[in-house]
C-alpha positions as MATLAB code, in Angstrom:
seq = 'XXXXXXXXXXXXXXXXXXXXXXXXXXXXXXXXXXXXXXXXXXXXXXXXXXXXXXXXXXXXXXXXXXXXXXXXXXXXXXXXXXXXXXXXXXXXXXXXXXXXXXXXXXXXXXXXXXXXXXXXXXXXXXXXXXXXXXXXXXXXXXXXXXXXXXXXXXXXXXXXXXXXXXXXXXXXXXXXXXXXXXXXXXXXXXXXXXXXXXXXXXXXXXXXXXXXXXXXXXXXXXXXXXXXXXXXXXXXXXXXXXXXXXXXXX';
ca = [
       0.043    0.183   -0.117;
       1.401    3.518   -1.128;
       1.932    6.250    1.479;
      -1.461    8.078    2.167;
      -1.232   11.492    0.280;
      -3.361   13.641    3.105;
      -1.500   11.734    6.115;
      -1.548   14.283    9.129;
      -4.049   16.822    7.573;
      -7.015   18.087    8.960;
      -9.960   19.072    7.217;
     -13.709   20.497    7.442;
     -16.577   19.519    5.128;
     -19.714   21.747    5.311;
     -22.920   19.376    4.512;
     -21.200   16.300    5.002;
     -23.655   13.927    6.149;
     -24.973   12.865    3.073;
     -24.777   12.592   -0.755;
     -21.537   14.432   -2.194;
     -20.354   15.856    0.973;
     -20.489   12.637    2.835;
     -18.344   11.012   -0.412;
     -16.006   13.814    0.251;
     -15.598   13.229    3.950;
     -14.781    9.433    3.129;
     -12.672    9.831    0.455;
     -10.518   12.395    2.349;
     -10.246    9.998    5.457;
      -9.511    7.330    3.013;
      -6.253    9.024    2.301;
      -5.224    9.625    5.678;
      -6.832   13.015    6.917;
      -9.152   13.647   10.197;
     -12.422   15.064    9.131;
     -15.019   17.369   10.522;
     -17.898   17.797    9.024;
     -21.330   19.729    9.544;
     -25.020   18.709    9.136;
     -27.736   20.769    9.288;
     -30.459   19.687   11.706;
     -31.356   16.893   14.543;
     -32.969   14.955   11.699;
     -29.700   14.033    9.955;
     -27.896   13.033   12.980;
     -28.545    9.511   12.107;
     -26.649    9.945    8.909;
     -24.017   11.922   10.423;
     -23.286    9.238   13.133;
     -23.164    6.705   10.017;
     -20.374    8.780    8.349;
     -18.496    9.221   11.643;
     -18.348    5.389   11.913;
     -17.023    5.009    8.544;
     -14.269    7.454    8.951;
     -13.504    5.907   12.371;
     -13.235    2.246   10.280;
     -10.649    3.592    8.418;
      -8.671    4.530   11.514;
      -9.076    8.392   11.229;
     -10.576   10.945   13.530;
     -14.282   12.693   12.652;
     -16.203   15.141   14.229;
     -19.999   15.780   13.615;
     -20.961   19.172   14.220;
     -24.600   20.297   13.742;
     -24.345   23.897   11.945;
     -26.981   25.317    9.720;
     -25.095   26.941    6.979;
     -27.729   29.730    6.599;
     -26.482   30.669   10.098;
     -23.369   33.148    9.787;
     -22.388   32.598   13.574;
     -23.179   28.736   13.281;
     -20.463   28.781   10.153;
     -17.660   30.634   11.521;
     -18.255   28.614   14.733;
     -18.051   25.281   13.233;
     -14.591   26.444   11.354;
     -13.219   27.236   14.767;
     -14.381   24.291   16.435;
     -13.194   21.843   13.866;
      -9.732   23.307   14.114;
      -9.804   22.877   17.670;
     -11.224   19.579   17.651;
      -8.557   18.393   15.276;
      -5.738   20.585   16.532;
      -5.587   22.666   13.371;
      -7.227   22.808    9.999;
      -5.609   22.303    6.434;
      -8.408   21.772    4.051;
     -12.008   23.526    3.846;
     -14.238   22.115    1.613;
     -17.657   24.347    1.129;
     -20.087   21.929    0.258;
     -23.533   22.651    2.072;
     -26.138   23.452   -0.370;
     -29.689   23.532   -1.557;
     -31.655   23.401   -4.668;
     -34.139   25.978   -5.110;
     -36.253   25.640   -8.439;
     -39.337   27.369   -9.700;
     -40.642   29.947  -11.877;
     -39.111   33.259  -11.376;
     -42.046   34.800  -10.173;
     -42.514   32.437   -7.419;
     -39.206   32.746   -5.810;
     -39.900   34.301   -2.109;
     -37.865   36.703   -0.543;
     -37.076   34.307    2.132;
     -35.996   31.661   -0.294;
     -33.715   34.016   -2.126;
     -32.045   34.990    1.202;
     -31.450   31.588    2.391;
     -29.911   30.292   -0.788;
     -27.710   33.277   -0.980;
     -26.779   32.762    2.612;
     -26.095   28.886    2.010;
     -24.035   29.155   -0.884;
     -22.520   32.561   -1.056;
     -22.249   33.780    2.194;
     -21.454   30.778    4.119;
     -18.635   30.058    1.737;
     -17.240   33.584    1.999;
     -17.449   33.523    6.057;
     -15.799   29.908    6.214;
     -12.993   30.826    4.270;
     -12.749   33.988    6.101;
     -12.587   32.086    9.369;
     -10.352   29.336    7.874;
      -7.323   31.420    6.950;
      -6.632   31.947   10.564;
      -5.775   28.362   10.736;
      -4.674   27.167    7.396;
      -1.060   26.933    7.091;
       0.968   27.467    4.249;
      -0.372   24.801    1.776;
      -3.731   25.104    2.874;
      -6.609   24.279    0.234;
     -10.224   26.136    0.027;
     -12.298   23.847   -2.351;
     -15.843   24.958   -2.921;
     -18.829   22.591   -4.595;
     -20.410   24.760   -7.045;
     -22.951   23.258  -10.109;
     -22.320   22.858  -13.974;
     -25.467   25.072  -14.024;
     -23.194   28.168  -12.833;
     -21.916   27.977  -16.203;
     -24.686   27.238  -18.454;
     -28.519   27.108  -18.088;
     -30.048   25.071  -20.232;
     -33.759   25.114  -18.842;
     -35.878   27.678  -16.898;
     -36.626   27.645  -13.394;
     -33.234   27.748  -11.862;
     -32.394   31.414  -12.096;
     -31.836   31.578   -8.342;
     -29.722   28.484   -8.217;
     -27.509   29.082  -11.146;
     -26.873   32.928   -9.613;
     -25.748   31.471   -6.441;
     -23.448   29.073   -7.616;
     -21.636   31.322  -10.309;
     -20.709   33.500   -7.370;
     -18.545   31.184   -6.155;
     -16.519   31.365   -9.526;
     -15.971   35.088   -8.304;
     -15.009   34.119   -4.966;
     -12.707   31.656   -5.895;
     -10.742   33.831   -8.323;
     -10.311   36.381   -5.120;
      -9.495   34.131   -2.714;
      -6.760   32.637   -4.887;
      -4.977   36.276   -5.553;
      -5.557   37.063   -1.850;
      -3.945   33.754   -0.557;
      -1.569   33.102   -3.175;
       1.229   34.804   -1.465;
       0.536   32.723    1.606;
       0.696   29.551   -0.126;
      -2.845   28.806   -0.131;
      -5.000   27.704   -2.900;
      -8.501   28.382   -3.705;
     -10.829   26.425   -6.509;
     -14.145   25.656   -7.516;
     -15.678   22.168   -8.572;
     -18.902   22.108  -10.695;
     -20.646   18.820  -10.677;
     -23.122   18.121  -13.320;
     -26.281   15.772  -12.250;
     -25.103   13.644   -9.392;
     -26.833   10.686   -8.124;
     -27.772   11.765   -4.598;
     -30.962   12.019   -2.779;
     -31.501   15.786   -4.007;
     -31.362   14.388   -7.381;
     -31.780   10.453   -7.719;
     -30.912    8.853  -11.007;
     -34.333    7.467  -11.210;
     -36.391   10.832  -10.629;
     -39.046   11.917  -13.277;
     -36.562   14.430  -15.013;
     -33.724   11.632  -14.935;
     -33.958   10.841  -18.597;
     -34.223   14.572  -19.627;
     -31.120   15.034  -17.811;
     -29.288   12.490  -19.453;
     -30.497   13.571  -22.824;
     -27.999   16.782  -22.013;
     -24.937   14.864  -21.325;
     -22.581   13.807  -23.748;
     -21.587   10.551  -21.794;
     -25.554    9.616  -21.059;
     -24.615    9.125  -17.313;
     -25.307   10.488  -14.098;
     -22.264   11.181  -11.962;
     -21.691    9.245   -8.872;
     -20.879   11.159   -5.505;
     -17.311    9.721   -5.693;
     -16.885   11.103   -8.908;
     -16.975   14.336   -7.421;
     -14.763   13.373   -4.410;
     -12.283   12.119   -6.324;
     -11.414   15.587   -8.065;
     -11.536   17.274   -4.232;
      -9.218   14.698   -3.441;
      -7.036   15.560   -6.390;
      -7.171   19.309   -5.314;
      -6.547   18.747   -1.934;
      -3.506   16.505   -2.526;
       0.169   17.010   -3.858;
      -1.510   17.211   -7.464;
      -3.258   20.124   -6.642;
      -0.412   22.347   -5.047;
      -0.379   24.656   -8.291;
      -4.218   24.555   -9.150;
      -5.530   27.602   -7.895;
      -8.240   30.453   -9.046;
      -9.989   28.127  -11.333;
     -13.282   26.299  -12.017;
     -13.401   22.403  -12.756;
     -16.136   21.020  -14.480;
     -16.956   17.503  -13.669;
     -20.569   16.861  -15.551;
     -20.555   14.073  -17.799;
     -20.221   16.411  -20.706;
     -23.462   18.391  -19.996;
     -21.590   21.562  -20.880;
     -19.851   20.598  -23.710;
];
């Protein structure tokens, strides 16, 4: 067995109890990192415990932190708690997300504010808090969406806008933190087989029709890209967006 690429590293993944987030937590742990992750509410505690058990079975430390990404104080508190529990922080993955959809005229003020809080403000605040802990070689990775780059159907203006903001944030972080040896990147997944977008949903065949490869992503496909950016291979990649979408945006 080769040397673990993230041995001795500590990571925080927001929204890490299910779907893409859970896959990222497990992949980082499998490569040697101790991992803290957030989950939004008590309803997700059982899934959070399952992820903790999986990480501990790999011989790594896991810390589950209940924190709503729409709550600014909870976001910054989770970063500081993760660093305290793990003895530092090397990797931040901004993954927590929601999927608002529907006609433009039906979007409520509350939905607008919550979406921007979770996708934009939380990513900014987590990065702002994390830089107090990240050493040279630290990594900030945000999970966006291929819909940030191309919007092929109506009803997702709010979602696309909120995910597109991560590209601007990423470029700004890369410029600001580059002199400190910290990288920042965003991964834009396409349709991924999770409980938020199952591959057997009513819209799945339509979405497959948009893909060059004609197949949904597995959460591990996204986690593999995050691992590359977090590991030695990502040390000179910064300020960019990487799209993993089965050719949906081709």
